[in-house]
C-alpha positions as CSV (number, residue, x, y, z in Angstrom):
1,M,147.7,103.1,112.0
2,E,145.3,100.3,111.1
3,R,145.4,96.6,112.0
4,I,143.8,94.1,109.6
5,I,141.6,91.6,111.6
6,S,140.2,89.8,108.4
7,N,140.8,90.2,104.8
8,K,137.8,88.8,102.9
9,I,135.3,89.6,100.1
10,Q,132.2,88.1,98.8
11,C,131.7,87.6,95.1
12,K,128.5,89.3,93.7
13,H,128.4,86.6,90.9
14,C,128.8,83.3,92.6
15,G,128.3,84.2,96.3
16,E,131.4,82.6,97.5
17,I,133.3,84.3,100.4
18,V,137.1,84.2,99.8
19,E,139.6,85.2,102.6
20,S,143.4,85.6,102.6
21,K,145.1,84.7,105.8
22,S,148.7,85.1,104.9
23,I,150.7,87.7,102.9
24,H,151.2,85.7,99.7
25,E,147.9,83.9,99.8
26,F,146.1,84.8,96.6
27,V,142.5,83.4,96.7
28,T,140.1,83.5,93.8
29,C,136.3,82.7,94.0
30,K,135.0,79.6,92.2
31,C,133.6,81.5,89.2
32,G,136.8,83.7,88.8
33,A,135.3,87.0,89.0
34,C,137.3,88.4,91.9
35,S,140.2,87.6,94.1
36,V,141.7,88.7,97.5
37,D,145.4,88.8,98.5
38,G,147.6,90.2,101.3
39,G,146.5,88.3,104.5
40,H,146.8,90.5,107.5
41,Y,149.6,92.6,106.0
42,H,147.7,94.5,103.2
43,L,144.3,94.5,101.4
44,S,144.7,93.6,97.8
45,R,141.9,93.0,95.3
46,S,141.4,91.7,91.9
47,F,138.3,92.0,89.8
48,I,136.8,91.8,86.2
49,K,134.8,95.0,85.9
50,S,134.8,97.0,89.0
51,P,134.7,96.7,92.8
52,E,131.1,97.8,93.0
53,E,129.9,95.3,90.4
54,D,132.1,92.4,91.4
55,Y,132.4,91.9,95.1
56,I,131.2,93.0,98.6
57,E,133.9,94.1,101.0
58,L,133.8,92.0,104.2
59,S,137.2,92.7,105.7
60,K,137.5,94.1,109.2
61,V,140.1,96.6,110.2
62,E,140.8,97.9,113.7
63,K,142.2,101.5,114.0
64,N,144.7,101.9,116.8
């Protein structure tokens, strides 16, 4: 089982770091290229082209 410590990404286009802190908190970067959702419950991402092109994964997950 894994426990999500932080749920965040950094946009490769505008550089903004966005973080979701609660289950239904959908947060989009200022240029609109990527979004994060799910808080500490699940890691959900939205992007325009691909994860590799649009964002850097910054989440921290702890394995139990």
